Every structure is written in C-alpha cells, then in structure tokens.
C-alpha positions in Angstrom: 83.0 -31.2 -58.9 81.2 -28.9 -57.5 79.5 -30.1 -54.6 78.0 -26.7 -53.5 74.8 -24.5 -54.9 72.9 -21.4 -54.2 69.6 -21.6 -52.4 67.4 -18.5 -52.3 65.4 -17.9 -49.3 62.5 -16.4 -49.4 58.8 -15.6 -47.3 55.1 -15.1 -48.0 54.5 -11.8 -48.0 57.8 -10.9 -49.1 59.0 -9.7 -45.8 61.8 -10.2 -43.0 61.8 -9.5 -39.8 65.5 -7.9 -38.3 65.1 -11.7 -36.3 65.1 -13.7 -39.5 67.7 -11.6 -41.5 70.0 -12.0 -38.3 69.6 -15.9 -38.4 69.9 -15.4 -42.5 73.3 -13.7 -41.8 74.0 -16.2 -39.0 73.4 -19.7 -41.6 75.3 -18.0 -44.8 78.9 -17.4 -42.5 77.8 -21.5 -41.4 76.7 -23.0 -44.7 77.3 -20.3 -47.4 80.7 -18.4 -47.9 79.3 -15.9 -45.6 77.8 -13.4 -48.6 74.0 -12.7 -48.9 72.4 -11.6 -52.2 69.0 -9.4 -52.5 67.6 -8.9 -55.4 64.1 -7.8 -57.1 62.2 -11.1 -56.6 61.5 -11.2 -53.1 64.4 -13.3 -52.2 67.4 -13.4 -50.6 70.6 -15.8 -52.0 72.5 -17.3 -49.6 76.0 -19.3 -52.4 78.5 -21.4 -51.8 76.5 -23.5 -49.8 77.3 -27.9 -50.0 74.6 -30.0 -51.1 75.6 -32.4 -47.9 74.6 -29.2 -46.3 70.9 -28.5 -48.1 69.2 -30.8 -45.5 70.1 -28.8 -41.8 69.9 -25.2 -43.2 66.5 -25.8 -44.6 65.8 -27.0 -41.3 66.9 -24.1 -39.9 64.8 -21.5 -42.0 62.0 -23.3 -42.3 62.0 -23.4 -38.1 61.5 -19.3 -38.5 59.2 -19.5 -41.2 61.1 -19.0 -43.9 61.1 -20.7 -47.4 63.7 -22.1 -49.5 64.4 -22.0 -53.9 67.0 -23.9 -55.4 68.5 -21.4 -58.6 68.3 -24.8 -60.6 64.5 -24.9 -59.7 61.7 -24.6 -63.3 58.7 -23.1 -60.8 59.8 -19.5 -60.0 58.3 -18.2 -56.7 56.1 -15.7 -57.5 57.0 -11.7 -58.1 55.0 -9.3 -57.2 54.4 -5.7 -55.5 53.5 -3.9 -51.9 48.9 -4.4 -53.6 46.8 -3.4 -51.3 49.4 -1.4 -49.1 50.3 1.4 -51.8 47.6 3.0 -52.2 47.1 2.6 -56.4 46.5 -1.3 -55.6 43.4 -2.5 -57.1 44.3 -6.3 -56.1 45.5 -7.8 -53.2 49.0 -9.6 -54.8 50.3 -10.8 -50.9 47.3 -13.0 -50.7 47.3 -14.3 -55.0 51.0 -15.2 -54.8 50.3 -17.5 -51.8 47.9 -18.9 -53.3 49.7 -19.4 -56.8 52.0 -20.9 -54.5 50.6 -23.2 -52.7 48.3 -24.6 -55.2 51.3 -24.8 -58.1 54.8 -24.9 -56.7 55.2 -28.6 -55.3 53.3 -29.8 -58.6 55.7 -27.8 -61.3 58.9 -27.3 -58.9 60.7 -29.0 -61.8 59.9 -31.2 -64.4 58.3 -28.0 -66.8 60.7 -27.5 -70.4 62.4 -24.3 -68.9 61.8 -22.4 -66.2 58.1 -20.7 -65.5 58.4 -17.0 -64.0 54.9 -14.9 -62.5 54.4 -11.7 -61.4 51.0 -10.0 -60.0 51.1 -6.5 -59.3 48.9 -4.2 -58.3 48.2 -1.3 -60.6 48.7 -0.1 -64.0 52.1 1.5 -63.2 53.2 -2.2 -63.7 56.3 -2.3 -61.4 56.6 -5.8 -61.2 57.1 -6.0 -65.1 54.2 -7.9 -65.6 54.2 -8.2 -68.8 57.7 -9.5 -69.3 56.9 -12.9 -67.6 55.1 -16.0 -68.8 52.5 -15.4 -67.0 52.0 -11.6 -65.8 48.6 -10.1 -63.8 48.0 -6.5 -63.9 45.1 -4.9 -61.4 42.0 -3.3 -63.1 39.3 -1.6 -62.9 38.1 -4.0 -59.8 39.4 -7.0 -62.3 42.9 -9.0 -62.7 44.3 -9.2 -66.6 46.7 -11.0 -67.7 49.3 -11.7 -70.0 50.5 -14.3 -71.4 54.2 -15.4 -72.6 56.4 -12.5 -71.6 59.8 -12.4 -71.7 63.1 -11.3 -70.0 66.4 -11.5 -70.1 69.0 -12.4 -73.6 65.9 -12.0 -75.1 63.2 -9.3 -73.5 59.3 -9.7 -75.5 56.1 -8.5 -74.1 53.5 -10.6 -73.2 50.1 -10.8 -75.5 47.1 -9.4 -73.7 44.7 -12.5 -72.8 41.7 -10.3 -71.1 40.1 -8.8 -68.1 39.4 -12.1 -65.6 37.1 -11.0 -62.7 38.1 -13.8 -59.8 41.2 -15.0 -58.2 40.0 -18.3 -58.9 39.6 -17.6 -62.7 43.5 -16.1 -62.7 44.6 -19.7 -60.7 42.3 -21.9 -63.1 43.9 -19.7 -66.5 47.7 -20.5 -64.6 47.0 -24.7 -63.7 45.9 -24.2 -68.0 48.7 -23.0 -69.1 51.1 -25.2 -66.9 49.4 -27.4 -68.0 49.7 -27.3 -72.1 53.9 -25.8 -71.7 54.4 -29.0 -69.4 53.0 -31.4 -72.4 53.1 -29.3 -75.9 56.2 -27.1 -74.8 60.3 -28.6 -76.0 63.5 -29.6 -73.5 65.1 -25.4 -72.7 61.8 -23.7 -75.2 60.9 -21.1 -72.9 56.2 -20.4 -72.7 56.2 -17.8 -74.9 58.1 -19.5 -78.1 56.0 -22.4 -76.9 52.7 -19.9 -76.9 54.3 -19.0 -81.1 55.2 -22.1 -82.0 51.8 -23.6 -81.6 50.1 -20.6 -82.0 46.7 -18.9 -81.4 44.5 -22.1 -80.6 46.5 -22.5 -78.0 46.7 -18.7 -76.6 42.9 -19.1 -76.9 42.3 -22.2 -74.7 44.8 -21.1 -72.3 43.2 -18.1 -71.9 39.6 -19.3 -72.2 39.8 -22.5 -71.3 38.2 -24.4 -74.7 39.7 -27.6 -74.8 
C-alpha cells in the first residue's frame, strides 16, 4: 500500500522569498525524497511525503506563510499572471485570485465531480490561458471578460464567452453560481465543460446571467 502523497505549496501572490525557498528545501529533505518540482501554476511540489507526516509539514509551512494543496483536491489554486504588475495589465489578478480562494476554497476543496480550475489574466495576451480553464477571467477594457467550460489536457477545448462583467463582486458571484451548479448537477468524473454541454444553453445562461 502506498502511504505517501505529493504536497503542493503556494503563496497568496505567487512569489516565494529566499527564506521560504530555503525552508522548502529543508522540508523536502526531512519529509519527502529530497526533491522539489515547480510548475506553471504558481505551485512547488514536494513528492513522497508520508501521510503520517502531513500535519507536521503543514504546520511548518503555515508558520512561514505558505499554503498547501493536495493533488487530490477538487478546487485547484487559482492560476494568475502578474496583472497590474505588468504594463499590459487591466485588472488586479493577484487580489482577485486571493478573494476567489478566500471565498470558495474551503467550501469546495472536495465534493465536486472532478477537478475545477480557475485562471485570471490581466489582459488579452492571456498568458495564463484563462479560456482553457473551467472558469477564466481576462482583463478587458476596464472590465472582466469571463469564459466558461474550457479544458486542457487529454481533451483540449476553449471555453465559451459568458460576457464582460464590471466588478470583482460580479465575478465572484458568477463563480459561486458555477460551483453550485457543478456540485448539484455534475456527474462523477464529469468535467465542468462537459456538464455544460450536456445541460445546454439554459445552464450556461443561468450561470452567466444569474437566472434561476
């Protein structure tokens, strides 16, 4: 029986201090197999962690302001670009991602039919490939263009445009409707985009426009 797991570590704004990186190296040697794996989703992974060591590892990480995510969790950490830190940025993607996770991560970490990815891009350059996520947000002429139902991986398909919203709160409300519908109507192992295709335009409009 394999009683090890991979722990993914991230920070609220996507940056790691030198001290945090040194701690990760120490913990990877102490609790994992001595290796770390960065990816393009603002995560650094420590593989081969014994499940019995998870709590001790999490406590050490939390003490340095580091957050953890397990590979098995459904609601994935939000992917985002630099946003207003880039000269092309139209929206504050760092702030938006933090608000999304604060509002939804605990409630939907598990219990969804399949994994659920959200990405936020500051401009139409779409560096974080927002249109290929379950919910994608792109800065657009002082607003937030939203895409629903994208996928990448074995199945690759762009999400459908759900309109341009005017505020972060409208974006958060839309995400809440999407997660609620997915939790209630999605079949086991069915991706969000496939559920939307199955349910049809009424479900898409219900999420996008907030209808009952």
